[in-house]
RODO-2510 file (C-alpha; in nm, 4 decimals, decimal comma):
residues 394
     n   res          X          Y          Z
     1     m    12,6755    11,7039    11,8186
     2     s    12,6076    11,4439    12,0863
     3     q    12,9181    11,3404    12,2764
     4     g    12,8291    10,9767    12,2131
     5     a    12,8176    11,0129    11,8351
     6     v    13,0863    10,8151    11,6536
     7     i    13,1813    10,9050    11,2973
     8     i    13,3601    10,6281    11,1070
     9     p    13,7152    10,7517    11,0353
    10     e    13,7054    10,6645    10,6630
    11     i    13,3841    10,8664    10,6274
    12     h    13,5173    11,1557    10,8349
    13     a    13,8228    11,1730    10,6089
    14     h    13,6001    11,2480    10,3060
    15     q    13,3457    11,4677    10,4844
    16     a    13,4453    11,7901    10,3094
    17     e    13,4152    11,6239     9,9680
    18     f    13,0578    11,5149    10,0289
    19     v    12,9557    11,8412    10,1937
    20     a    13,0713    12,0127     9,8718
    21     l    12,8736    11,7615     9,6671
    22     r    12,5633    11,8217     9,8814
    23     r    12,5925    12,1965     9,8314
    24     d    12,6334    12,1490     9,4579
    25     i    12,3080    11,9498     9,4493
    26     h    12,1455    12,2188     9,6646
    27     a    12,2472    12,4878     9,4156
    28     h    12,0947    12,2914     9,1261
    29     p    11,7540    12,1702     9,2511
    30     e    11,5255    11,9711     9,0227
    31     l    11,1581    11,8940     9,0738
    32     g    11,0027    11,5480     9,0677
    33     f    11,0755    11,3435     8,7535
    34     e    11,3003    11,6281     8,6335
    35     e    11,6087    11,5106     8,8264
    36     v    11,8198    11,4676     8,5129
    37     r    12,1346    11,6388     8,6388
    38     t    12,1086    11,4860     8,9856
    39     s    12,0499    11,1362     8,8479
    40     r    12,3453    11,1681     8,6130
    41     l    12,5686    11,2865     8,8979
    42     v    12,4602    10,9918     9,1131
    43     a    12,5014    10,7384     8,8332
    44     d    12,8459    10,8714     8,7362
    45     k    12,9732    10,8566     9,0944
    46     l    12,8439    10,5033     9,1504
    47     a    12,9923    10,3802     8,8223
    48     e    13,3255    10,5430     8,9077
    49     w    13,3311    10,3498     9,2356
    50     g    13,2559    10,0148     9,0732
    51     y    12,8822     9,9709     9,1193
    52     d    12,6550     9,8119     8,8605
    53     v    12,4363    10,1097     8,7753
    54     t    12,0850    10,1064     8,6334
    55     a    11,9373    10,4449     8,5421
    56     g    11,5843    10,5345     8,4360
    57     v    11,4102    10,3195     8,6981
    58     g    11,0617    10,4613     8,7409
    59     g    11,1554    10,7662     8,5346
    60     t    11,4680    10,9339     8,6700
    61     g    11,5453    10,6822     8,9446
    62     v    11,8893    10,5218     8,9806
    63     v    11,9901    10,1935     9,1436
    64     g    12,3506    10,1093     9,2230
    65     q    12,4222     9,7461     9,3084
    66     l    12,7336     9,6039     9,4692
    67     k    12,7713     9,2295     9,5261
    68     l    13,0518     9,0935     9,7409
    69     g    13,1356     8,7377     9,8443
    70     n    12,8864     8,4516     9,8425
    71     g    12,6321     8,5858    10,0909
    72     t    12,2665     8,5400     9,9994
    73     r    12,1252     8,8301    10,2021
    74     r    12,0148     9,1440    10,0179
    75     i    11,9545     9,4905    10,1594
    76     g    11,8205     9,8101    10,0038
    77     i    11,8742    10,1696    10,1157
    78     r    11,6739    10,4543     9,9652
    79     a    11,7491    10,8255     9,9298
    80     d    11,5157    11,0786     9,7664
    81     m    11,6470    11,3340     9,5156
    82     d    11,3743    11,5844     9,4256
    83     a    11,3338    11,9475     9,5285
    84     l    11,0265    12,1639     9,5935
    85     p    10,8620    12,4508     9,3994
    86     i    10,9700    12,7142     9,6554
    87     v    11,1634    13,0394     9,6133
    88     e    11,4713    13,0067     9,8366
    89     a    11,5319    13,2817    10,0929
    90     t    11,8430    13,1562    10,2744
    91     g    12,0968    13,3931    10,1207
    92     l    12,3523    13,1134    10,1297
    93     p    12,6479    13,1174     9,8864
    94     y    12,5254    12,7841     9,7487
    95     a    12,1588    12,8860     9,7310
    96     s    11,9413    12,7657     9,4440
    97     t    12,0403    12,8893     9,1009
    98     h    11,6977    12,7874     8,9664
    99     h    11,4393    13,0467     9,0682
   100     g    11,1266    12,8899     9,2119
   101     k    11,2956    12,5577     9,2892
   102     m    11,4604    12,4740     9,6198
   103     h    11,5882    12,1827     9,8268
   104     a    11,3643    12,2795    10,1175
   105     c    11,3242    11,9276    10,2564
   106     g    11,6838    11,8067    10,2726
   107     h    11,6760    11,5579     9,9880
   108     d    12,0101    11,7012     9,8785
   109     g    12,1440    11,5894    10,2155
   110     h    11,9836    11,2456    10,1940
   111     t    12,1386    11,1897     9,8510
   112     a    12,4811    11,3057     9,9658
   113     i    12,4611    11,0844    10,2759
   114     l    12,3949    10,7754    10,0676
   115     l    12,6683    10,8664     9,8199
   116     a    12,9135    10,9085    10,1082
   117     a    12,8147    10,5636    10,2329
   118     a    12,8421    10,4244     9,8792
   119     h    13,1972    10,5559     9,8530
   120     y    13,2821    10,3952    10,1871
   121     f    13,1377    10,0554    10,0868
   122     a    13,3299    10,0521     9,7591
   123     a    13,6545    10,1454     9,9317
   124     t    13,6328     9,9137    10,2338
   125     r    13,4309     9,6181    10,0949
   126     r    13,3533     9,4853    10,4438
   127     f    13,0340     9,2942    10,3740
   128     d    12,9168     8,9697    10,2199
   129     g    12,5993     8,9810    10,0113
   130     t    12,4083     9,2205     9,7863
   131     l    12,3736     9,5934     9,8469
   132     n    12,1125     9,7887     9,6490
   133     l    12,1358    10,1674     9,6746
   134     i    11,8077    10,3216     9,5582
   135     f    11,8007    10,6882     9,4545
   136     q    11,4360    10,7783     9,4167
   137     p    11,2793    11,0614     9,2179
   138     a    10,9606    11,2524     9,2918
   139     e    10,9020    11,1847     9,6595
   140     e    10,7128    11,5100     9,7122
   141     g    10,3617    11,3864     9,6365
   142     q    10,4225    11,2651     9,2822
   143     g    10,4552    10,8940     9,3524
   144     g    10,8170    10,8337     9,2616
   145     a    10,8434    10,5282     9,4867
   146     q    10,5240    10,3842     9,3412
   147     r    10,6635    10,4371     8,9911
   148     m    10,9876    10,2598     9,0801
   149     v    10,7985     9,9655     9,2317
   150     a    10,5735     9,9462     8,9247
   151     d    10,8868     9,9467     8,7101
   152     g    10,9947     9,6249     8,8788
   153     l    11,2285     9,7682     9,1427
   154     f    11,2143     9,4714     9,3796
   155     k    11,1876     9,2129     9,1026
   156     r    11,4967     9,3455     8,9302
   157     f    11,6791     9,4222     9,2558
   158     p    11,5371     9,1876     9,5217
   159     c    11,5767     9,2995     9,8824
   160     d    11,5160     9,1162    10,2082
   161     a    11,4842     9,4505    10,3857
   162     v    11,4760     9,8150    10,2811
   163     y    11,5627    10,1241    10,4831
   164     a    11,5425    10,5025    10,4477
   165     l    11,6119    10,8119    10,6566
   166     h    11,4889    11,1699    10,6737
   167     n    11,6413    11,4654    10,8515
   168     a    11,4412    11,6026    11,1454
   169     p    11,4687    11,9736    11,2329
   170     g    11,4148    12,0274    11,6041
   171     v    11,5777    11,6953    11,6939
   172     q    11,9231    11,7414    11,8453
   173     l    12,2176    11,6820    11,6168
   174     g    12,3589    11,3372    11,6886
   175     h    12,0193    11,1967    11,7864
   176     f    11,7932    10,9584    11,5926
   177     v    11,4219    10,8822    11,6115
   178     v    11,3160    10,5200    11,5583
   179     h    10,9588    10,3929    11,5910
   180     e    10,8234    10,0402    11,5480
   181     g    10,4840    10,0022    11,3770
   182     p    10,2851    10,2824    11,2086
   183     a    10,5262    10,5757    11,2001
   184     l    10,3754    10,8119    10,9420
   185     a    10,0236    10,8501    10,8083
   186     s     9,8728    10,7649    10,4767
   187     a     9,7934    11,0719    10,2673
   188     d     9,5054    11,0974    10,0242
   189     t     9,4124    11,4084     9,8276
   190     v     9,0482    11,4572     9,7406
   191     t     8,8892    11,6954     9,4931
   192     i     8,5113    11,7355     9,5137
   193     t     8,3375    11,9147     9,2272
   194     l     7,9790    12,0232     9,2899
   195     t     7,7601    12,1142     8,9955
   196     g     7,4342    12,2979     9,0401
   197     k     7,2522    12,5619     8,8383
   198     g     7,3665    12,9216     8,8179
   199     a     7,1268    13,2068     8,8885
   200     h     7,1042    13,5729     8,9842
   201     g     7,1924    13,6253     9,3477
   202     a     6,8640    13,8108     9,3985
   203     m     6,6592    13,5169     9,2707
   204     p     6,8113    13,1991     9,4226
   205     q     6,4863    13,0078     9,3719
   206     y     6,5753    12,9727     9,0041
   207     g     6,9080    12,8058     9,0720
   208     r     7,0613    12,5184     9,2656
   209     d     7,3351    12,6695     9,4748
   210     p     7,6627    12,4697     9,4892
   211     v     7,8078    12,7186     9,7396
   212     v     7,5477    12,6318    10,0024
   213     a     7,6068    12,2626     9,9310
   214     a     7,9833    12,3112     9,9649
   215     a     7,9396    12,4878    10,2982
   216     a     7,7165    12,2073    10,4259
   217     i     7,9637    11,9429    10,3095
   218     v     8,2623    12,1170    10,4708
   219     m     8,0836    12,1210    10,8056
   220     a     7,9529    11,7652    10,7723
   221     l     8,3000    11,6341    10,6939
   222     q     8,4139    11,7491    11,0385
   223     t     8,1824    11,4944    11,2006
   224     i     8,3485    11,1912    11,0385
   225     v     8,6557    11,1737    11,2615
   226     a     8,4615    11,2837    11,5687
   227     r     8,1729    11,0398    11,5268
   228     n     8,3021    10,7477    11,3203
   229     l     8,6420    10,6800    11,4738
   230     s     8,7345    10,5618    11,8197
   231     a     8,8901    10,8329    12,0329
   232     t     9,2092    10,6235    12,0311
   233     d     9,2329    10,6141    11,6501
   234     a     9,4199    10,8844    11,4583
   235     g     9,2567    11,0410    11,1546
   236     v     9,2540    11,3805    10,9856
   237     i     9,0214    11,5350    10,7296
   238     t     9,1320    11,8875    10,6458
   239     v     8,9719    12,1147    10,3859
   240     g     9,2455    12,3234    10,2330
   241     s     9,0494    12,5098     9,9671
   242     l     8,6916    12,5987     9,8774
   243     q     8,6606    12,7603     9,5362
   244     a     8,3368    12,9056     9,3984
   245     g     8,2102    13,2064     9,2066
   246     t     8,3699    13,5286     9,0931
   247     t     8,1445    13,8103     9,2108
   248     h     7,8887    13,9244     9,4709
   249     n     7,5520    13,8733     9,3086
   250     v     7,5837    13,5615     9,0941
   251     i     7,5171    13,2064     9,2095
   252     p     7,7850    13,0041     9,0268
   253     e     7,7326    12,6835     8,8368
   254     t     8,0058    12,4934     9,0216
   255     a     8,2047    12,4830     9,3439
   256     k     8,5184    12,2876     9,4248
   257     i     8,6506    12,1551     9,7560
   258     l     9,0123    12,0395     9,7977
   259     l     9,1093    11,8369    10,1021
   260     t     9,3585    11,5936    10,2533
   261     v     9,2702    11,2729    10,4384
   262     r     9,5222    11,1017    10,6692
   263     a     9,5307    10,7950    10,8929
   264     l     9,7782    10,5794    11,0838
   265     d     9,5861    10,2578    11,0240
   266     r     9,4756    10,0983    10,6952
   267     t     9,1296    10,0098    10,8290
   268     v     9,0795    10,3652    10,9541
   269     r     9,1886    10,4929    10,6140
   270     d     8,9209    10,2808    10,4450
   271     t     8,6573    10,4010    10,6941
   272     l     8,7401    10,7654    10,6283
   273     e     8,7120    10,7192    10,2525
   274     a     8,3825    10,5309    10,2726
   275     r     8,2215    10,7832    10,5064
   276     l     8,3513    11,0791    10,3069
   277     r     8,1932    10,9441     9,9920
   278     e     7,8621    10,8853    10,1705
   279     v     7,8542    11,2269    10,3360
   280     v     7,9372    11,4134    10,0154
   281     d     7,6860    11,2200     9,8057
   282     l     7,3960    11,2522    10,0496
   283     q     7,4588    11,6176    10,1347
   284     a     7,4836    11,7080     9,7670
   285     r     7,1655    11,5223     9,6732
   286     s     6,9738    11,6746     9,9628
   287     l     7,0572    12,0209     9,8268
   288     g     6,9885    11,9435     9,4624
   289     v     7,3396    11,9417     9,3211
   290     s     7,5577    11,6651     9,1808
   291     a     7,8959    11,5696     9,3255
   292     e     8,1984    11,4273     9,1484
   293     i     8,4711    11,2917     9,3767
   294     h     8,8302    11,2433     9,2627
   295     y     9,0045    11,0422     9,5366
   296     h     9,3803    11,0060     9,4897
   297     k     9,5823    10,7827     9,7229
   298     v     9,9199    10,9530     9,7431
   299     t    10,0964    10,7421    10,0067
   300     s    10,0223    10,4435    10,2274
   301     v    10,0805    10,4242    10,6007
   302     v    10,4534    10,3969    10,6768
   303     v    10,4679    10,0780    10,8859
   304     n    10,8100     9,9965    11,0288
   305     t    10,8245     9,6194    11,0660
   306     p    10,9317     9,4793    11,4062
   307     d    11,2457     9,2794    11,3215
   308     e    11,3916     9,5401    11,0872
   309     t    11,3157     9,8237    11,3304
   310     r    11,4784     9,6463    11,6243
   311     f    11,7775     9,5655    11,4072
   312     i    11,8469     9,9233    11,3039
   313     r    11,7731    10,0524    11,6540
   314     g    12,0491     9,8242    11,7827
   315     v    12,2861     9,9515    11,5150
   316     i    12,2125    10,3146    11,6018
   317     q    12,2430    10,2565    11,9761
   318     d    12,5872    10,1059    11,9231
   319     l    12,6816    10,4070    11,7104
   320     v    12,5562    10,6970    11,9241
   321     g    12,4500    10,5447    12,2556
   322     q    12,1071    10,4513    12,3889
   323     d    12,0381    10,8013    12,5248
   324     c    12,0560    10,9443    12,1730
   325     v    11,7844    10,7189    12,0291
   326     q    11,4305    10,8511    12,0696
   327     d    11,0852    10,7135    11,9905
   328     m    10,8144    10,9260    11,8286
   329     g    10,5386    10,7762    12,0453
   330     k    10,2204    10,7022    11,8524
   331     g    10,3450    10,8070    11,5116
   332     a    10,3000    11,1345    11,3234
   333     m    10,0422    11,2536    11,0711
   334     g    10,3003    11,3534    10,8121
   335     s    10,3381    11,1231    10,5124
   336     e    10,6217    10,9698    10,3123
   337     d    10,6428    10,8134     9,9681
   338     f    10,8708    10,5406    10,1075
   339     s    10,5489    10,3717    10,2246
   340     w    10,5062    10,2171     9,8781
   341     m    10,8381    10,0354     9,9218
   342     l    10,7463     9,9187    10,2713
   343     d    10,4230     9,7778    10,1260
   344     e    10,6452     9,5436     9,9216
   345     v    10,9426     9,4709    10,1481
   346     p    10,9874     9,4799    10,5275
   347     g    11,1989     9,7637    10,6569
   348     c    11,2241    10,0795    10,8600
   349     y    11,2190    10,4563    10,8135
   350     v    11,4263    10,6523    11,0660
   351     l    11,4756    11,0207    11,1458
   352     l    11,8159    11,1861    11,1758
   353     g    11,8466    11,4951    11,3958
   354     n    11,9083    11,8124    11,1951
   355     g    11,9603    12,0315    11,5031
   356     s    11,7575    12,2964    11,6809
   357     g    11,7444    12,6742    11,7014
   358     s    11,9607    12,8485    11,4432
   359     q    12,1641    12,5288    11,3880
   360     g    11,9324    12,3283    11,1652
   361     g    11,6057    12,3953    11,3478
   362     c    11,4168    12,5645    11,0617
   363     m    11,1294    12,3385    10,9588
   364     v    11,1239    12,1696    10,6190
   365     h    10,9205    12,3134    10,3298
   366     n    11,0264    12,6597    10,4458
   367     p    11,2135    12,9129    10,2236
   368     g    11,4731    12,9534    10,4992
   369     y    11,5498    12,5830    10,5503
   370     d    11,8891    12,4223    10,4928
   371     f    12,0181    12,0727    10,5607
   372     n    12,2735    12,0616    10,8431
   373     d    12,6017    11,9377    10,6954
   374     e    12,7193    11,8195    11,0374
   375     a    12,4554    11,5446    11,0157
   376     l    12,5928    11,4099    10,6869
   377     p    12,8802    11,1925    10,8172
   378     l    12,6642    11,0622    11,0998
   379     g    12,3942    10,9453    10,8577
   380     a    12,6574    10,7857    10,6344
   381     s    12,8152    10,6132    10,9350
   382     m    12,4766    10,4711    11,0308
   383     w    12,4271    10,3254    10,6813
   384     a    12,7797    10,1829    10,6938
   385     r    12,7273    10,0039    11,0235
   386     l    12,3793     9,8840    10,9221
   387     v    12,5055     9,7184    10,6025
   388     e    12,8144     9,5700    10,7636
   389     r    12,6036     9,4149    11,0377
   390     y    12,3212     9,3029    10,8062
   391     l    12,5536     9,1590    10,5425
   392     v    12,8017     9,0043    10,7840
   393     a    13,1300     8,9130    10,6170
   394     a    13,2570     8,5596    10,6892
***
């Protein structure tokens, strides 16, 4: 860990307890909207510590609220709880007990970090205002944040600012990454179904070949970013799957293209969608097939607002030192469900170093990944200092 990193003594004293809790969550992973055990564990802990607990927000989401003093400021902190459909290959003693499900993105660590901070807040009570701890389900592409917002999250639990963190393999333990403005890309998934007319492969003149149309569309899609965006704008259109036919000599009736579309700017996102629809429609019609487009907007652009970003950067610099706070530059093309919350409330999404090499460097969504427990008290200490500074006690 960085020499400048400072762990709050009260959090350090309970570190082993929350490492054990994190490993228990890791051993019992639950997929999106199935986080029944995890939600119950979270709710029981918060209630035990004196929080007002509301379960079932947006499905399996939990919100713990603690009000102290007469302060009018309100802050929200989010942690995600869901696991991934991956077979774990770590060989750890606390490895997943549910075959085909794994905490391969560190959400077990994020949940434990926020619970450690929650325990600290309840014990020390060094703030004045309203604290909303948001435990979100289904971050991994299933829209858990969107569901919580639609369920009245910020109407029932108003926040002046909302924050979240994610562990970052490859970033040195004790370091943070903070970026003002667009930090992570929007993510849209697109399914294109082409319908033509099947025929014998030896007599293509009697059919309308959706495979040829699919091939033409895949190539044409590659021109959108190159010829419709400025060279300084970030955009991605990636075809992940082309499905058609079952044998050598039959022209199939249908073909299907699956792709992801990403952007770091809302206007660019709209441009990519509009051009994709035009390209697919015109290419399909020119080759005599019909095209059905299912365009699903999974996440928005994660935009860290200026005041909230500068505020948490100052908190982190005081905690670990200026040399341990990095910037990601122009943002990254990964996506994050927290964007739906930032669309409603100003805030910031930060990255917490998970380590490098054999000490936490394995990338997320990998069967060999594990959250680095040494990062847990540092993340909890950051949340503690953020809340105490944001909700300043008189």
